[in-house]
C-alpha positions in Angstrom: -7.1 -15.7 -7.7 -5.3 -17.9 -5.4 -6.2 -21.0 -3.4 -5.2 -20.3 0.3 -3.5 -22.5 2.8 -2.6 -19.6 5.1 0.3 -20.0 7.4 2.8 -17.9 9.4 6.3 -16.6 9.4 8.5 -14.5 11.6 11.5 -12.2 11.0 14.5 -13.4 12.5 18.0 -12.1 13.1 20.4 -15.0 14.1 23.3 -12.5 14.0 21.8 -10.5 16.8 21.9 -13.6 19.5 24.4 -16.0 20.7 25.0 -19.1 18.4 23.7 -21.5 21.3 20.3 -19.9 21.2 19.4 -20.8 17.5 18.3 -24.4 17.8 15.9 -23.6 20.8 14.5 -20.6 18.8 13.8 -22.8 15.8 11.9 -25.5 18.0 9.8 -22.9 19.4 9.1 -21.3 16.3 7.7 -24.7 15.0 5.7 -25.1 18.3 4.1 -21.7 17.7 3.0 -22.8 14.1 5.6 -20.8 12.2 6.5 -22.0 8.9 8.7 -19.3 7.2 11.5 -17.2 8.7 12.8 -14.1 7.0 16.4 -13.5 7.5 19.5 -11.3 6.4 17.9 -8.0 5.2 20.3 -5.9 7.1 23.3 -8.4 7.3 25.7 -6.9 4.5 28.3 -5.6 7.1 28.4 -9.0 8.8 28.6 -10.9 5.6 31.2 -8.8 3.6 33.2 -7.2 6.4 35.5 -5.5 3.7 35.4 -5.6 0.0 35.7 -9.3 -1.0 36.2 -10.5 2.3 33.4 -12.6 3.4 32.2 -14.5 6.5 29.5 -17.0 5.4 29.9 -19.5 8.2 27.2 -18.0 10.5 24.6 -17.4 7.9 25.3 -21.0 6.4 24.8 -22.3 9.9 21.7 -20.4 10.6 20.0 -21.7 7.4 21.0 -25.2 8.3 19.6 -24.8 11.9 16.3 -23.3 10.6 16.0 -25.9 7.6 16.7 -28.8 10.1 13.7 -27.8 12.2 11.5 -27.8 9.1 11.3 -24.2 8.5 11.3 -22.5 5.3 13.8 -19.6 4.7 12.9 -16.3 3.1 16.4 -14.9 2.2 16.7 -11.2 1.6 19.0 -9.2 -0.4 21.0 -6.9 2.1 20.9 -3.7 0.0 18.9 -1.5 2.2 21.9 -1.2 4.5 25.2 -0.7 2.5 28.2 -1.0 4.9 30.4 1.9 5.9 33.3 0.8 3.7 31.2 1.0 0.6 30.0 4.5 1.4 33.6 5.5 2.1 34.4 4.2 -1.5 31.4 6.1 -3.1 30.6 9.0 -0.9 28.3 10.4 -3.5 26.1 7.3 -3.5 23.9 8.7 -0.6 20.5 10.6 -1.4 20.3 14.5 -1.2 17.4 16.1 0.4 15.3 18.9 -0.9 17.6 21.4 0.7 20.7 20.0 -1.1 22.1 18.2 2.0 23.6 14.7 1.6 21.8 12.0 3.7 24.6 10.6 6.0 25.3 7.1 6.7 24.6 6.0 10.2 21.2 4.1 10.0 19.7 2.6 7.0 18.5 3.3 3.4 21.5 5.6 2.8 21.6 5.2 -0.9 20.2 7.0 -4.1 18.3 4.9 -6.4 19.8 6.9 -9.4 23.4 6.3 -8.5 24.9 4.0 -11.2 27.8 2.9 -9.1 25.5 1.8 -6.2 23.2 0.0 -8.7 26.3 -2.0 -9.9 27.1 -2.9 -6.2 23.5 -3.8 -5.4 23.7 -6.2 -8.5 27.2 -7.6 -7.3 25.9 -8.4 -3.8 22.7 -9.9 -5.1 24.5 -12.2 -7.5 26.9 -13.2 -4.8 23.9 -14.2 -2.3 22.0 -15.8 -5.1 25.0 -18.1 -6.3 25.4 -19.2 -2.8 21.7 -19.8 -1.8 19.7 -19.5 -5.1 19.2 -23.3 -5.2 19.6 -24.1 -1.4 16.6 -26.5 -0.5 15.8 -24.6 2.7 15.6 -21.1 0.9 12.2 -21.1 -0.8 11.7 -17.3 -1.4 13.5 -14.1 -1.8 12.8 -10.6 -0.6 14.4 -7.8 -2.5 16.0 -5.0 -0.4 13.7 -3.8 2.5 10.9 -1.2 2.4 11.7 0.8 -0.6 11.5 4.6 0.3 11.3 4.3 3.9 12.3 7.4 5.8 11.6 9.6 2.7 14.4 8.1 0.6 12.8 7.8 -3.0 13.0 11.4 -4.1 16.7 12.5 -4.3 18.2 16.0 -5.5 21.6 14.7 -6.4 23.8 15.1 -9.3 23.1 11.5 -10.2 19.3 12.1 -10.1 19.8 15.3 -12.2 21.7 13.5 -15.0 19.3 10.6 -14.8 16.3 12.9 -15.0 17.6 14.8 -18.1 18.3 11.4 -19.9 14.7 10.1 -18.9 13.2 13.5 -20.3 15.1 13.2 -23.6 14.0 9.7 -24.3 10.4 10.8 -23.3 10.0 13.9 -25.2 12.7 13.6 -28.0 13.0 17.4 -28.4 13.2 20.5 -26.0 10.3 22.0 -27.9 8.1 19.0 -27.1 8.9 19.3 -23.5 8.3 23.0 -23.5 4.8 22.5 -24.9 4.0 19.6 -22.5 5.0 21.6 -19.5 3.7 25.0 -20.7 7.2 26.5 -20.2 6.1 29.7 -22.1 4.9 30.7 -18.7 7.2 32.7 -16.5 9.9 32.4 -19.3 10.7 28.8 -18.3 11.6 27.4 -21.8 14.7 25.6 -22.3 16.7 25.0 -25.6 18.5 21.7 -24.6 17.7 19.0 -22.1 21.0 19.9 -20.2 19.5 23.1 -19.2 16.7 21.1 -17.1 17.2 21.6 -13.3 15.7 19.5 -10.4 12.4 21.0 -9.0 13.9 22.2 -5.6 15.2 25.5 -4.1 13.2 27.5 -6.5 12.0 31.1 -5.1 8.4 29.8 -5.4 6.7 26.6 -6.6 8.1 25.0 -9.4 6.2 24.1 -12.5 3.6 21.4 -11.5 4.2 19.5 -14.8 8.1 19.5 -14.0 7.3 18.1 -10.5 5.0 15.3 -11.9 7.5 14.2 -14.4 10.3 14.1 -11.7 8.0 12.1 -9.5 7.5 9.7 -12.4 11.2 9.4 -12.9 12.0 8.7 -9.4 9.3 5.9 -9.2 10.9 4.5 -12.5 14.2 4.4 -10.6 12.8 2.1 -8.0 11.4 0.0 -10.8 14.7 -0.3 -12.4 16.5 -0.9 -9.2 14.3 -3.7 -8.3 14.4 -5.1 -11.6 18.1 -5.6 -11.5 17.8 -7.7 -8.6 14.8 -9.9 -9.9 16.6 -10.5 -13.1 19.6 -12.0 -11.2 17.2 -14.0 -8.9 15.1 -15.4 -11.6 18.3 -16.7 -13.2 20.3 -18.0 -10.1 17.3 -19.0 -7.6 15.0 -20.6 -10.1 11.4 -21.7 -8.8 11.7 -19.4 -5.7 9.1 -16.7 -5.0 10.4 -13.2 -5.3 8.8 -10.7 -2.9 9.2 -7.1 -1.7 7.9 -5.6 1.5 5.8 -2.4 0.7 4.6 -0.3 3.4 1.2 1.3 4.6 0.0 4.8 3.3 3.3 5.1 1.3 2.7 6.9 -2.0 6.1 8.0 -3.3 6.3 5.4 -6.1 4.1 3.3 -8.1 3.7 -0.1 -6.5 1.8 -1.5 -9.5 4.9 -1.0 -11.7 7.4 -2.4 -9.1 5.2 -5.4 -8.6 5.2 -6.6 -12.2 8.6 -8.1 -11.6 7.5 -9.9 -8.4 5.6 -13.0 -7.6 4.2 -11.7 -4.4 3.5 -8.2 -3.1 4.3 -8.1 0.6 3.5 -5.4 2.9 4.2 -4.4 6.5 1.2 -4.0 8.6 1.4 -1.6 11.7 -1.9 -0.7 12.4 -1.4 1.3 15.6 1.7 3.0 14.1 -0.4 4.0 11.0 -3.2 5.4 13.1 -0.9 7.6 15.2 1.1 8.8 12.1 -1.7 9.3 9.5 -4.8 10.4 11.1 -5.7 13.8 12.4 -9.0 13.4 14.1 -8.3 13.2 17.8 -11.7 11.5 18.7 -11.2 9.0 16.1 -7.8 8.0 17.3 -8.7 7.9 20.8 -11.7 5.5 19.9 -9.4 3.2 17.9 -6.4 3.7 20.2 -5.7 0.0 20.7 -7.1 -1.3 17.6 -6.2 0.8 14.6 -8.4 2.4 11.9 -11.0 -0.4 10.9 -10.2 0.1 7.1 -6.7 0.8 6.9 -5.3 -2.6 7.0 -8.0 -4.0 4.7 -7.3 -1.3 2.2 -3.7 -2.3 1.9 -4.5 -6.1 1.8 -6.8 -5.4 -1.2 -4.4 -2.9 -2.8 -1.4 -5.2 -2.6 -3.2 -8.2 -3.4 -4.1 -6.6 -6.8 -0.4 -5.6 -7.6 1.4 -8.7 -8.9 0.2 -10.5 -12.0 -0.9 -13.5 -10.1 -2.7 -11.4 -7.5 -0.7 -12.7 -4.6 0.0 -11.2 -1.2 1.8 -11.7 2.0 2.1 -9.7 5.1 5.9 -9.6 5.8 5.9 -7.7 9.0 2.8 -7.8 11.3 2.8 -5.5 14.3 2.8 -7.9 17.6 2.6 -5.3 20.3 3.8 -1.6 20.8 6.2 -0.1 18.2 9.0 2.4 18.5 8.6 4.9 15.5 5.3 6.7 15.9 4.8 9.7 17.7 3.1 7.6 20.4 3.0 3.9 20.6 0.1 2.5 22.6 -0.3 -1.1 23.4 -2.8 -3.1 21.3 -5.9 -4.3 23.0 -5.7 -8.0 23.9 -6.8 -9.9 20.9 -5.8 -7.5 18.2 -2.9 -9.4 16.9 -5.2 -12.3 16.6 -7.7 -10.1 14.8 -5.1 -8.6 12.3 -3.9 -12.0 11.5 -7.4 -13.5 10.8 -8.3 -10.4 8.9 -5.2 -10.5 6.6 -6.0 -14.2 5.8 -9.7 -13.2 5.1 -8.4 -10.6 2.5 -6.2 -13.2 0.7 -2.9 -13.2 2.4 -0.9 -16.6 2.1 1.6 -15.9 5.0 1.4 -13.5 8.0 4.9 -13.0 9.1 5.5 -11.2 12.5 8.0 -8.7 13.3 10.1 -9.9 15.0 11.0 -13.1 16.9 12.8 -11.5 19.9 12.8 -7.9 20.9 16.1 -6.3 20.6 17.9 -5.1 23.7 20.0 -2.6 21.7 20.1 0.0 19.0 17.1 1.9 17.4 14.3 -0.6 17.9 14.5 -1.4 21.6 11.0 -0.2 22.2 9.6 -2.4 19.4 7.8 -5.3 20.8 8.1 -8.7 19.3 6.7 -12.2 19.8 9.3 -12.8 22.6 10.6 -10.4 25.0 14.5 -9.7 25.1 15.0 -12.4 27.7 13.2 -15.0 25.4 10.0 -15.3 27.3 6.7 -15.4 25.2 5.0 -11.9 25.0 1.2 -11.6 24.3 2.0 -11.5 20.5 3.4 -15.2 20.7 0.3 -16.3 22.6 -2.0 -14.9 20.0 0.0 -16.1 17.0 -0.1 -19.7 18.4 -3.9 -19.3 19.0 -4.5 -18.4 15.4 -2.3 -21.1 14.2 -4.4 -23.7 16.2 -7.7 -22.0 14.9 -6.5 -22.2 11.3 -5.9 -26.0 11.4 -9.7 -26.5 12.0 -10.6 -24.2 9.0 -11.2 -25.4 5.6 -9.0 -24.0 2.8 -10.8 -21.8 0.4 -10.2 -19.3 -2.6 -10.0 -15.7 -2.7 -12.6 -14.9 -5.3 -12.9 -11.9 -7.7 -15.1 -9.3 -5.9 -18.1 -7.7 -7.6 -16.8 -4.3 -6.6 -13.6 -2.6 -7.8 -12.1 0.5 -6.9 -9.5 2.2 -9.1 -6.3 3.4 -7.5 -3.7 5.6 -9.4 -0.5 6.8 -8.0 0.1 9.6 -10.3 -3.3 11.2 -9.4 -2.1 11.2 -5.8 1.2 12.9 -6.8 -0.8 15.6 -9.0 -2.9 16.7 -5.9 0.0 16.6 -3.6 1.8 18.9 -6.1 -1.3 21.1 -6.5 -3.6 20.6 -3.5 -5.4 24.1 -4.0 -6.7 23.4 -0.5 -4.3 22.9 2.3 -6.1 19.9 3.7 -6.8 18.2 0.3 -5.3 14.7 0.4 -6.3 12.4 -2.4 -5.3 9.1 -0.5 -7.7 10.2 2.3 -10.5 10.5 -0.1 -9.7 7.2 -1.6 -9.8 5.8 1.7 -13.1 7.2 2.7 -14.7 5.8 -0.5 -13.3 2.4 0.5 -14.6 2.6 3.9 -17.9 3.7 3.0 -18.1 0.3 0.8 -16.7 -1.8 3.5 -19.4 -0.5 6.0 -21.8 -1.6 3.4 -20.5 -5.2 3.6 -18.8 -5.2 0.3 -15.7 -7.2 -0.8 -13.5 -5.0 -2.9 -10.7 -5.3 -5.3 -8.2 -2.5 -5.3 -7.0 -2.4 -8.9 -5.0 -0.2 -11.3 -6.0 1.5 -14.4 -4.4 -1.2 -16.4 -6.4 -4.0 -14.9 -9.0 -6.1 -16.6 -12.4 -4.4 -15.6 -14.8 -7.3 -16.9 -16.8 -9.1 -14.5 -17.4 -6.2 -12.1 -20.8 -4.9 -11.2 -19.6 -1.5 -9.8 -16.3 0.3 -10.5 -15.6 3.2 -8.2 -13.3 5.8 -9.2 -12.6 8.1 -6.2 -9.6 10.1 -7.4 -8.5 9.7 -11.0 -7.2 13.0 -12.4 -5.4 11.6 -15.5 -7.4 9.2 -17.9 -6.4 7.8 -21.3 -8.7 6.7 -24.1 -7.9 3.0 -23.5 -9.2 3.2 -19.9 -12.3 5.1 -21.0 -13.1 2.5 -23.5 -12.5 -0.3 -20.9 -15.0 1.5 -18.5 -17.5 1.9 -21.2 -17.3 -1.8 -22.2 -17.1 -3.3 -18.8 -20.9 -3.3 -18.4 -20.4 -2.0 -14.8 -21.9 1.0 -13.1 -19.2 3.7 -12.5 -19.0 6.3 -9.7 -16.6 9.1 -10.5 -15.4 11.3 -7.7 -14.4 14.9 -7.7 -11.3 16.0 -9.7 -11.9 13.0 -12.2 -10.3 13.7 -15.5 -9.3 17.1 -14.6 -5.8 17.0 -15.8 -3.9 15.6 -18.9 -1.0 13.3 -18.6 1.4 16.3 -18.6 -0.6 18.2 -15.8 -2.6 20.5 -18.0 -6.3 21.3 -18.0 -8.2 19.3 -20.8 -9.3 21.3 -24.0 -12.9 20.4 -23.3 -12.5 21.0 -19.4 -12.8 18.4 -16.8 -13.7 15.7 -16.8 -12.0 15.6 -20.0 -12.0 12.1 -21.8 -14.5 11.0 -19.3 -17.0 13.0 -21.0 -17.6 10.1 -23.3 -19.3 8.4 -20.3 -21.0 11.3 -18.8 -21.5 14.6 -20.7 -20.8 17.4 -18.3 -18.2 20.2 -17.7 -16.6 21.3 -14.6 -16.9 25.1 -14.8 -15.2 26.1 -11.5 -13.8 24.7 -8.5 -13.3 25.9 -4.9 -11.5 24.6 -1.8 -13.3 25.1 1.7 -11.4 25.8 5.0 -12.0 23.4 7.9 -15.4 24.0 9.6 -17.3 25.4 6.6 -19.5 22.9 4.7 -22.0 23.0 1.7 -25.2 21.2 2.6 -26.6 18.7 0.0 -30.2 18.4 0.1 -30.4 17.4 3.8 -28.6 14.1 3.2 -25.1 15.4 4.0 -22.6 17.9 2.8 -19.4 18.8 1.0 -16.3 19.9 2.7 -12.7 20.7 1.6 -13.7 20.7 -2.1 -16.7 21.5 -4.3 -17.2 22.1 -7.9 -19.7 23.9 -10.2 -20.7 21.5 -12.9 -22.7 22.0 -15.9 -24.7 18.8 -16.9 -24.9 17.9 -20.7 -27.5 16.3 -22.7 -28.8 13.1 -21.1 -27.1 13.7 -17.9 -29.5 14.0 -14.9 -29.2 15.8 -11.7 -29.7 13.5 -8.8 -28.8 15.7 -5.8 -28.3 19.5 -5.6 -25.9 21.5 -3.2 -27.2 24.3 -0.9 -26.0 27.0 -3.4 -27.9 25.4 -6.1 -25.2 23.5 -8.0 -25.6 20.0 -8.9 -23.9 17.8 -6.5 -24.4 14.2 -7.9 -25.3 13.8 -11.5 -25.6 10.6 -13.7 -25.8 9.6 -17.2 -26.9 6.0 -17.7 -24.7 3.9 -15.8 -22.1 6.6 -14.8 -22.5 9.2 -12.1 -20.2 12.0 -10.9 -19.9 13.4 -7.4 -19.1 17.0 -7.6 -17.4 17.7 -4.3 -15.8 15.9 -1.2 -18.8 14.1 0.3 -19.2 13.5 4.1 -19.9 10.1 5.6 -23.5 10.4 5.3 -23.8 11.7 1.9 -21.2 9.2 0.7 -22.9 6.3 2.2 -26.4 7.2 0.7 -24.7 7.5 -2.7 -23.0 4.1 -2.4 -26.1 2.4 -1.1 -28.3 3.6 -3.8 -25.7 2.6 -6.4 -25.2 -0.9 -4.8 -28.9 -1.4 -4.9 -29.1 -0.3 -8.6 -26.4 -3.0 -9.1 -28.5 -5.6 -7.4 -25.7 -6.3 -4.9 -26.5 -7.4 -1.4 -25.8 -4.7 1.4 -24.9 -5.6 4.8 -24.7 -2.6 7.0 -21.8 -3.2 9.6 -21.8 0.0 11.7 -18.9 1.8 12.7 -16.8 -0.9 14.5 -17.6 -4.1 12.9 -16.3 -5.3 9.5 -16.8 -8.5 7.3 -14.9 -10.1 4.6 -15.9 -13.1 2.6 -13.5 -15.7 1.2 -15.4 -18.2 -0.7 -18.1 -19.4 1.6 -16.1 -18.4 4.8 -17.1 -15.0 6.3 -14.7 -13.3 8.7 -16.2 -10.7 11.2 -14.0 -8.5 13.2 -14.6 -6.1 16.0 -12.3 -2.9 15.8 -14.3 -1.0 18.6 -13.6 -0.6 22.2 -16.9 -2.2 23.3 -18.5 -5.9 22.7 -20.9 -5.8 19.8 -23.8 -8.0 18.9 -23.1 -9.3 15.6 -26.2 -11.5 15.1 -27.6 -9.1 12.3 -24.5 -10.2 10.2 -25.2 -13.9 10.5 -27.8 -15.8 8.7 -29.6 -18.5 10.6 -28.4 -21.1 8.2 -24.7 -20.0 8.6 -22.6 -22.3 10.7 -20.3 -20.5 13.3 -16.8 -22.0 13.1 -15.0 -19.5 15.5 -16.5 -17.2 18.3 -20.0 -16.5 19.2 -22.6 -13.8 18.0 -21.7 -11.5 20.9 -18.2 -10.6 19.6 -15.7 -9.1 22.2 -13.3 -6.2 21.9 -10.7 -7.5 19.5 -12.8 -10.4 18.7 -13.5 -12.6 15.6 -16.1 -14.6 14.2 -15.6 -17.0 11.4 -18.6 -18.4 9.6 -19.2 -21.0 7.0 -21.9 -19.5 5.0 -24.9 -21.3 3.7 -25.0 -21.8 -0.2 -26.9 -18.9 -1.7 
């Protein structure tokens, strides 16, 4: 894990502002405590006005101004916004939507990951940038592209994607017969005699074969990996010693971030708590309560997810929301103090840099309503003041280390895709289930590592597996050898890699850990629940399980079926548990692991980083946090009564 000397960054667009502003902007950035400045991710048309006609003067000048002020530049490859002249040269480079319509030029992300011609152009402009700035002393890191997949731009139904998918299938299956068996194409007479007969899974009369869709999702994810790798290979060669980063997004599941991050030094992500609350949560009361703060666990989950993505477990926040944004259905103003809270929380979860979007609010184009650290006239907005406050507070805190947690949560993108393809219940959302398991652990005061199925599992006391449909023997063996207690959520092991029911029924290979079979499943409409022994209930999803030899029934549902079963150190939850039931299951499991439980309540959350504990208040009312503070702890920031949007930072006594 990383030693943290946390610091700040900001996104800056010198091409948007008169040249005589740049020096003053740079001086004020330094005064605010900013050290890193991200630039040029959307500047292709300003750099290459026409093919091979370049204007570098303004960008050279901007880097010199920022560097002279002592700022470190994060240079971006500009491939998220290919210029009009390039689209005119290759009109088929744009993605095609599910209805067969091309996505037009006129905003951003107007390219198809599968298009070979655009990949070559991406490599060309990346190499040109890297040759010019790769060893510039002021350029210390590079961001590839910008927000892969934003605006639903991962999946494309283009001719390029069709040809690429057919080739991908040929390499994977080697023969049409093997593909037919894997997909079960005998069903509905869908067998093919040649890979050239495979079509893309759109515009079918009714739903396509789920195995077909799943492989197409894997293919499209692999295209992102390859597209990113083309750039990182160039940058490794021409920008030696510089960190390579991409800025992932929140609640974004269209490609496997673990795979992409293998070619990066740092997994960055763009944190927009209020935008994500408005866009991704359905409960009106919940959204009203956290209107100006965001969901208490959404940001933390993504910090822990992306921190676990790269080989070196490094994470930055590349864009931190500084005020109201412009892109959600509704865009409330954060409560005073929330920008400060989000920043401290990010550092508590291991962020090395928190970079705010953006330096000055744009008075033109699509993002006029998106707040920044400064208003369009250059006057400081509230975000500036809170960022400056955090900078001063960090200077007084000791550096410390992000340590391996005792609790791990396994997260798998392909399992999310599988239940998007076959939900079986209209409101079944695998990502929400994962988030609820994570939140239950957070409310019990746990530090959590969100890790992939390929991760090292040694050293954990508890491994939680909320939603893992497809498992392989290597993972089952790792779980068994880990020595940890394991909690499996519903639908675990319920599909093979090719999206078929296992021969021995669910949970498939996981029967090695817990002898049982899932005999039948049902989805449940909203408003109907299945009680579980007076503790809580199942909603949305329930399973009828048959325990095998040595597997004990710990809880029974209202219809007489086992609700929670356990064999030795592995247990299985046979439905979608409500908050009370999930909390009780996690509490008992943590106690059996010998882990300390700290019940935070609904609004407070804690995160430990070495001996530093950060406590934050997401609720709309002040809270007494004295129950979370030991009498021997030293309060470094804050008081035991934590205000709305407040933060307490402790130096914990040695235990």
